[in-house]
C-alpha positions as CSV (number, residue, x, y, z in Angstrom):
1,M,-12.1,17.8,-18.6
2,R,-14.1,17.8,-21.7
3,T,-11.6,16.7,-24.4
4,V,-8.8,14.2,-24.8
5,A,-6.4,17.0,-25.6
6,D,-7.3,18.6,-22.2
7,A,-6.6,15.3,-20.5
8,L,-3.3,14.7,-22.1
9,A,-2.2,18.2,-21.1
10,L,-2.7,17.4,-17.4
11,P,0.5,16.8,-15.4
12,L,0.2,13.3,-13.8
13,N,1.5,14.5,-10.5
14,T,-1.6,16.6,-9.8
15,F,-3.9,13.8,-8.7
16,D,-3.8,10.4,-6.9
17,A,-6.5,8.6,-8.9
18,A,-9.1,9.1,-11.6
19,V,-12.5,8.2,-12.8
20,L,-12.8,8.2,-16.6
21,D,-15.5,8.1,-19.1
22,L,-14.6,6.1,-22.2
23,E,-15.6,8.9,-24.6
24,L,-15.1,12.7,-24.5
25,E,-16.2,15.4,-26.8
26,D,-13.3,14.7,-29.2
27,G,-13.0,11.0,-29.0
28,S,-11.8,8.0,-26.9
29,I,-10.1,8.6,-23.5
30,S,-7.8,5.6,-24.3
31,P,-4.6,7.7,-25.0
32,F,-4.9,9.4,-21.6
33,A,-5.9,6.1,-19.8
34,L,-2.8,4.5,-21.3
35,K,-0.7,7.5,-20.0
36,L,-2.2,6.8,-16.5
37,W,-1.5,3.1,-16.8
38,D,2.1,3.7,-17.7
39,A,2.5,6.1,-14.7
40,D,0.9,3.5,-12.4
41,T,-1.9,6.0,-11.5
42,P,-5.0,4.1,-10.3
43,F,-8.2,4.7,-12.3
44,V,-11.5,3.2,-13.1
45,F,-13.9,3.8,-15.9
46,A,-17.5,4.9,-15.3
47,T,-19.4,5.1,-18.6
48,G,-22.6,4.5,-20.4
49,Y,-20.6,2.7,-23.1
50,G,-19.9,-1.0,-22.9
51,R,-16.6,-2.7,-21.9
52,D,-16.2,-3.7,-25.5
53,R,-14.8,-0.2,-26.3
54,L,-11.8,-0.8,-23.9
55,P,-8.5,-1.4,-25.6
56,R,-7.0,-4.8,-25.0
57,E,-4.3,-3.3,-22.7
58,L,-6.9,-1.9,-20.4
59,K,-9.3,-4.8,-20.1
60,S,-8.2,-5.4,-16.5
61,V,-9.4,-1.9,-15.4
62,P,-12.8,-1.9,-13.7
63,C,-15.4,-0.5,-16.0
64,L,-18.6,0.6,-14.1
65,E,-21.8,1.1,-16.0
66,E,-23.5,4.4,-15.5
67,P,-25.5,5.4,-13.6
68,V,-23.2,4.3,-10.7
69,S,-23.4,5.3,-7.1
70,S,-20.7,7.3,-5.4
71,Q,-20.2,4.4,-3.0
72,T,-19.5,2.0,-5.8
73,L,-17.0,4.5,-7.3
74,V,-15.2,4.9,-3.9
75,D,-15.1,1.1,-3.4
76,S,-13.7,0.5,-6.9
77,L,-11.0,3.1,-6.5
78,I,-10.0,1.8,-3.1
79,A,-9.8,-1.8,-4.6
80,R,-7.8,-0.5,-7.6
81,T,-5.4,1.6,-5.5
82,A,-4.8,-1.3,-3.1
83,M,-4.1,-3.6,-6.1
84,L,-1.5,-1.1,-7.2
85,G,0.0,-0.7,-3.7
86,R,-0.9,3.0,-3.6
87,P,-1.4,4.8,-0.2
88,L,-4.6,6.4,-1.2
89,A,-6.4,3.1,-0.7
90,V,-5.3,2.9,2.9
91,E,-6.2,6.5,3.6
92,C,-9.7,6.2,2.0
93,A,-10.4,3.0,3.9
94,V,-9.4,4.5,7.2
95,R,-11.6,7.6,6.6
96,R,-14.6,5.5,5.6
97,A,-14.2,3.3,8.7
98,Q,-14.1,6.3,11.0
99,T,-17.4,7.7,9.5
100,V,-19.1,4.3,10.1
101,R,-18.3,4.3,13.8
């Protein structure tokens, strides 16, 4: 998605988790992030902007500084989904363990 308007138009039941940048073409992703927060949808931020741009309500969400490795993204999402008690965390952890064997 390129704009906050695009993000806000997405139905929340179409995905299990999200990785968000803090800024899109038309402004801050905060309204969409708060929508995810209210829906208990796990997400993390991956951004070149600092944590200081996070709204107070979202300070507990992991904010990874770009560039970030895909492994770090996966690990952060697994941790976040586990914290929220979402099954995605278990599914991802099992898949990852199977590929290591």
